[in-house]
C-alpha positions, 0 to 999 in steps of 0.5 A: 523523461520517459516512464513506463505506463502505470499498468494497475492505475490504467486498468482501474481508471478504465474499468472501476466505474463499470463494475457491479462487484468491485473485487479489485478495490484495495482499501478496507471498505471506505468510511463516511465522514459520519462514521469517522465523526461517530468514532471520534464523538464529534458529530455534533461539534465538528462545525465548531472546529471547521467554521473558524478555519481560514482557507489558506495554506496549511502548515508546510510540513504538516501540522504539529498535531498530525505529525505527532499523531503519525510519529505515535504509529512508530516506536522510535520516531518524533515529529521531526522524522515525519513529513506529510505528503499527498498520499503514499503515492506522493511519499514514494515519488518524493523518496525516489526523486530525492535519493535516486540519480542517473547511474545509481543502482536500485533494487526493488521487489516485484510484484509490488506497487509499480512506482518502486521500479518504474520511477527510478528506471525513468531517472536513469538508474540501473534497477535490479528486480528481486522476483517474489515467487509463489514457491517461496510464499511471495517472500524475498529470497535473501541469497538472491538479495545478497547477490544483487546488493553491491557496494554503492547500491543506493536504495532497496525498495520493499513493500510490507505487507505486500501488494498484491500478494498479501505476504508479510515479512516478520521482524526476523526477516526484516532484520536480515534485510536491514543487515544486507542494506547496511552491508552496502550502505543502501537506504531501505525504503519500505512501503507500509501502506497496509501496515496495521491490519495483519491477520494476527496479533495487534495488526502491526508488524515492526516498521523499517524506520524503527529498525535501521538508521537508513530506514524509510517508511511510507504510509497513508490514510488510504488502505488500513485507515479507510480514508483514501478520500483525504489523499494524505500520506507521510514519510517517516525517516531520518531527519537528514532525509526529511530535510532533503525531501523537503527541498524537492517537496517545495516544488510540487506540494507546498502543503496538504489541505487544511481539512485533510490534515484536520480529519487525518488528525481526528482519525489517528487520535481514534485509530484504535476504533478504526483499526478494530473495525478494519481488522474485523473486516479483513479477517472476516472477509479473508475467511470467506475468501478462504472458504470459497477457494477451498470449494472452488477447484479451479482456483488456488492461492497463497493465503495472505497474512496481511493487507487487503489483496491476494493473487489468485491462480485460476485454471483457464486458458485465457490471459489474465487480462482476457479473463478479467475483461470477460468476467467483468462483461459477463458478471459485472465482477472486477478483478485486476489482471496480473499483467497489469502488475507485471506477474502474468498467470494470476489475477489480484483480488481485493477482499476488504470491500463490503462483505456482501459485495465479496460474497455476491461477487465470489458467487458470480465468479463461480458461475462464470467459471462453471460456464467456461 
């Protein structure tokens, strides 16, 4: 099986450790274990929970405690609708591996996380790309989606909130996408790894698993919960999909680590405190970014409504990759080139890192642009 190189991961691997100001980071500023345990009031008692643990395999599908905690992030889900994975990247890969076969028809939005079109393509599926465009605020064009969908379409893959654009599909738009998927009998996969940190309200847009009988939601502890080091995610889906996924999962996972499961449970049991912290970070930092763009004549964007990333359009004759490399070498600031995301003409910024890093990094970008 051949598969296209994973553009964004290759870029991050090459440059992430070489920058001074990481404005390519996509997680809300990562928490320390100390911060997590402070939120949970367990700093002085955690050893009493960990020391008796025997370091064997954990619960195969994830502990009941963790699956129940995940189910509470949704409106109509129970633990039987949840299976734990190695990050959202593992969740997405398992869904494609389970559902997609050679000759199937898959629709994926783009730009999005590259898994959602490169993996099904590698399995021999016919992949139709629904392009998200700036003039449409990077939201799907429903008429284009209707024209692409056909009887027998196996899977439609969307991403909400969207990476890299920060666009957000509201309930009304999602319900229309559900009706299109239902009309052709397609599964609808929504990568919801940034769910919980919308710029307005309580931060939670409705999940696709709660809207559609063939809806599948994937997510993780990495982005909105600031705990990427746990490498823990999940699939929330109809029970029959969970059972089918389990067959494939047995070949590549067995279980997630017991410590990862335990700390993820602690985090989800204190999710209100963590998400309050992270909504403050994302809303504060996006306001800073918005002010910077308003004062920077060479930069424009569609302001995100959620997530941690945005696409910046920069007035430069350089390709996105050349711009990002020169910026990194000159000022130590790291962006992600649009070319790594299959959308040339833009660079992606991650604005949810430490606020001082964002302020100083943006100042360095302004210096760089003035020098060009």
